[in-house]
N, C-alpha and C positions, 0 to 999 in steps of 0.2 A: 278608753273606749267611748264612743258616742252614745249618749243616753237616748233610748228609743221608747217613746210613750204613746200608746193609743190615746188620742185626745179629742174625741168627737162628741162628748156628752150632750145631753138634751133630754126632753121630756119623755120620749119613747120612740122605738123603731130603730132599724139599723142605720138609717141616715144620720141620726143624731146621737145614738149611743154606741154600744158595741157592734162592730161590723159583722160579727158572727151570729149573735143571738138577740141583739137589741136591748139587752139589760143595761142599766146605768153603770158607769165606771166608778171605781173606788181608787182614790189616790193614796199614796203612802209617802212618808218622809224618808223612807229607806229605799235605796236603789238595789234591785236584785236581778239576777239573770232569769229570763223567761224565754220559752220557745214561742216564736210567732206562729199563730194558727194558720197562716197563709204560706209563708216561705219556709217555715220550720227551722229557721236559724235561731241560735240563742243570742239575745240582745239584752243589754241592761235596760231595766224598766222600773218606773215608779208608779205604774197604773195597770190595772186589769179590771175587767168587768166583774160583776157580782158572782158570775159563774166561773171565773178564773181565766177567761179568754183574754189573750194579749195579741194585738196587731202592731207590728213595728212601724216606724215612721215611713220607711221605704214603701211598704205595702199600702199604708194609709194614703199616701200622696200619689197614688198611681195614675191620677188624671192629668198629669203634666202635659202630655202630648196634645190632648184636646184643648187645654188652656193656651198653649203656645201657638197652636194653629189658629185658634180664634183671634188672638191678639194680633198676629201678623197680618190678618186680613181686615182688621178694624180700622176705621177712620174717625172713631169717636175721640173728641177733644176733651170732654168732661171726664176727669179721672175717677170721680165717685161713680158716675153712671157706668163707666167701663168696668170698675171693680165689681159692682153689683151684677152686671151681666156675666162676668167671669165666674162669680160665685154660684150662678145658677147652672153651670155646666156639670155634666156627669162626673162623678169622682170627687166633687168638692162638697165637704160635709159642713154641718153647722159650725163645728169647731174642728181644728186639726192643724198639724204642721204644714199642710199645703199652703195655708195662708201666708206663711213666712216667705214663700216664693212668689205667690200671686201679687203681693203688694209691690215689690220692686219691678216686676214685669209689667204690671198695669201702669205704674208711674213712667217707666221708660217708653211705653207705647203712647200714652197720652202726651208726654213731653215731645216725642217725635211728631205727633200729629198736630201739635201746636206750633210747629216750626223750630223746635229745639234741634241742636246739632247732633244727630245720631246717624252715622254713616251706614252701619250694618245692623238693623234692628234684630234680625234673626240671631246673629252672633251674641248681641247684648242680652237678649232674652234667654238664650241657652246658658250663658254665664250666670245671669241673675238667678235662674232657677237652681242651678247647681249650688250656688252659694247659700241660697235660702234653705236648701235641703240640709245644710249643716247645722241649722238652728233647731234643737230638738223640741218636740212637743212638750208643753208645760213649761217652757222657758220663763214665762211671766211669773209663775209661782215659785219655781225652783232655782232659777238663776238670777232673778231680780231685774230682768230686762225682757220686755214683751217682744216677741218675734216680729210683730208688725213694725215696731219702731226700728228694729234691726234691719228689717226689709227695706225701709226707707233709706237707711244708711247704706245698704248694698247698692241701691240705685245711684246714690250720690257718689259712692266710691268708683263705680263703673264709669260714670260720666266724667268724674275728676281724674280718672286713671290713677287713683291712689293706691299706694302699697305701704307696708310698714316702714319703708325708708323714703317716703315720698317728699319729705321736707315740707315745703310751703303748703301743699294741698292736703297734707295729712289730717289736719284738724277739721276740714270742711265737712266730710261725711259724719264725723263724730258730733259736730255741732247740730246737724239735722237730727241725728238719732236722739240727742239730748232734748231738742225741742219736742219731738214726738213723744218721748217718755214723760215729759212734763205735762203735755196735753192728756195723755192716757191716764196717768196717775192722778191727775186732778179730778177725774170722773170717778175713779175707784173701781173696786172689783165686786164680785168675782169675775172671772174671765168671760169675755164674749168676743170671739174672733171677728165677727162682723162689725161690732162697735170699735174695737181697737184698730181694725184695719181701716175703717173710715176716718178715724181721728188721725192716724198716721198719714193717710193720703191727703186729707185736708191740709194738714200742717206742711207736708212736703210740697204740695202744690204752691203754697205761698212762698216757701223757701226757694223752690226752683225758679218761680217768677222773678223773685228779687235777685237771685244770683245770675240768671241768664237774660233778664230783661224781656221776658215773654209773658203773655197773658195765658194763664193756665186755669180754666174754670174748674170749680169743685162744688157742685150743687149739694143741697141738703134734703133729698127726699125722705119722707117718713119711712121708718123701718118696717119691714114686712115679716120679721122673723120671731116676733114675740111668742107665737104659738109653738115654735120649735125649740125654744130656749127656756128651760126650767129655772135657770139662774138669772133671767132677765131683770135688770135694775128698774124697769118700768119708768116711772116719772123722773128718776135720777139720770136717765140716759138722754143726751141731747137729741137723739134720733127717734125717741119712743113715739109710738102711735098706739092708742088703746084698741084700734081696729086691726093692728098688725098680726 
């Protein structure tokens, strides 16, 4: 069964912590069945808030329609700017599994806007969102692979039309995922979905530019999420701003 973990932590409030009561999340090394407080389905979970509330990944990532509609209408070429705009949409939390889908969708959109060969953006975004939803919350800590890096690999796999039996192209998405994981792990933890998403997108923009011979900008604006992230690395983060 797919692991479902509410993964939105932060310093306070429902946007950053528990979606039900706003209390901080408590992580466990043991996966147990919990009832989602929204859909009431039993799902495997490795996290609940201090009051015992659990929200599954499906309910947590409920803002997908808004994100996909926004991206389909965007002409933004800068992948990082596009990512930060998407992260400000309703239903996108400080941390959470929705970022695993946002990363590949942002990359596909920026790639198309930069002249990359994407025939049907809507279809590609729908597929990327579905694949990203398969990566559970907390994958960085529990599976040893950050969902943002996997998201970049999802983008590459769609563009390369890779499958488990794809032969020559099989290694290309994995090479991008490996580059992203190297960049993310070099900075260290604990998790910050905004930081890891930006690192994956920066890395992927360079990879896509090399692979497809296009110019794909990825700017480095200072982070504005410090006040919302109790685990902020501060000066250890390449995007840190003391005024964020």
